[in-house]
N, C-alpha and C positions, 0 to 999 in steps of 0.2 A: 503494500499500500504506501506508492509515495506520494500523497498529498502532502498539495502546498498548500498554506496560504496568502494569503496578499492584501492591502488595503486597496481598495479599487476608491475611484474619488465621482462626483456626483452628472460625473458622464462618462461615466460606464459601467454601469446598473442594471441598464435594461436585463439581461440572461440574468443577475441576481433576481429585478422586481420578479421575472419569470418564471421559476426557479421556486416564490413563496405563490404564484397566485394555483401552480402544481402542485405543489405542498394542501393550501387549505381546500381546491379538489377535493383533495386524497384524505383528506381528514374528515371534508366536510363526506365523501363517500364510507368512507370507510368506519367508521367511532360518528356519525352524523354531528360534529362537531364545526360548528359556520363563522367561530370569531375572526378562522381570514378567508372568507367566501361575504365580502369584496374582499381582500387586501384593502389596507391603506393607496388611496390613491398616486402613481407614481412621482407624482412632487412630493410629496412631502416622504418618499424614502429617499428621494437628490434632497429631502431638506437633511435629511439624519447623515447625510452623508460628507455635509459640508462640518455640521456641528456634533457627529462623532466616525468610529470605528467605520467603515464597513469592508466587514470585508468576504472577498473568494475564494472556497476550500475548492480545486482543481484537482487533477488524477492525469496526465498527460496530458496538460493543457483545457481535458474537458471540465467541464464546470460539474460539481457536486451537492457542492450545499452551500452557507452563508451564514453569519451573525453577524450581528452590529457593538464593537461594547463602546461606554462614554462613561465620562465622573461623574458625568450628571445621574440622580433617578431616569427613571421614564413617568415612575410615579410617583405623586408624595406618596411616599412608603412611611408607618410613625417609625421614628428614633427609637423608639420604646422594642422594639422588636430586633435590631439586630445582637446580634453582642457584646460587642464593644459598639455606640454609634459612631466614635472618635476613630477609629479606624478609616488610612485609606482603600476607595471600596472603589469597583468599579462594576458598570450597571449591567449584562447582557437583556438582550433581546432582540429576535428576527434571527430566533437560530434555528437555520429549515436545512432538511439533508433529502435531496433527492428521495423519493418517494419509495422507487427499486433497489434502492439503496441501503434502505430504511434496514436495522438491527441485523444489522451485518458488521459489528464495531465502524461505522465510520461518525455516526454519535459520539460517538466513545473518542475519538479523537480527537472531533474539537473540543472536547471538554479537556481535553486534554493540553490541550493548545491554543483555549481560551485560558486556562488558570497558568501555562508558561507566560503570556501574552503582560495577563497583570500579575506577575512576580515581577517583572519586565520592567515594569510602569509604575514600582515598587507600592504594587498595591499592598494590603493587604489583609483582606478578602476583595472576595468575590459577591456578588448579588442579582438578582434577580426573582420573576415571577413566572407559577404556570398555571392555565388554564384548572377549576378546580375540575373539572369533566372531566379530564383526560387521564387516563384510572392508568396506562398506562406510560405516558411518560412524565404523569409524580415514582410515579417507580419504577423508572431509572434514575430520575432524582435519585430517590432514594438511596437506594444500588450504591451510588457516589458517592453517598457519603454528606453528601449533600442536607443539615440539614431544615426544619420547618419552623416556619422564622411568629408564623398565623395562617388571619385568612383577609381579604377587606374584599370591597367592591368594588367596581376602579370605571372610571367613562372610559374608552377607547379613543385611537386619536382624531375619530371619522360618527365618536356621541354615544357607540351600542356602550348597554353594562354589559359588565363580567366578574364573575364573581370567580378571584384566583386563594394560591396560595404561593403564600413568602419562603423566597430559600438564600442561603448563605453558605460559604464558606467559610473560613476562617485557613489561610494560606500560607500568612508568615505571622507569626509570634512578635507581636512589642510592639515596637518601632521599624519601619522599614528604612 
């Protein structure tokens, strides 16, 4: 698995957006989950690429996954949810793995790469959320050792409401 992850800018994300659309359709068909159907508009995804780090994961120049990380929380997460609210944290969102490659180790590779990038950026903690109704995904994060930090209700970027689970993993103890 010679995967590589590279940061992309706002003018080079159409293929990653198409992957998110495909993942949204797959989650709808397989699991009845509609939180990415429709996904955020392409222009909002471009804004992510201006404000955060949007990564393309490739295997031999073929896009197989994408994820976004940044220093700003994507939601107004309650600070009391975290192990240490003073930790320098990086926040993950929009992790998408090509549907035909799911459950084959690529998601694990992505999470390991995200943790590596977080540590490289001197972050002590990786934080994110997941849809409460997505049992398979919650189980995946639980198996990777992420701590469930609470539940909350949020509105997404286009005004839909969702129940989510907050997750966190402390990567570096003490000061970074």
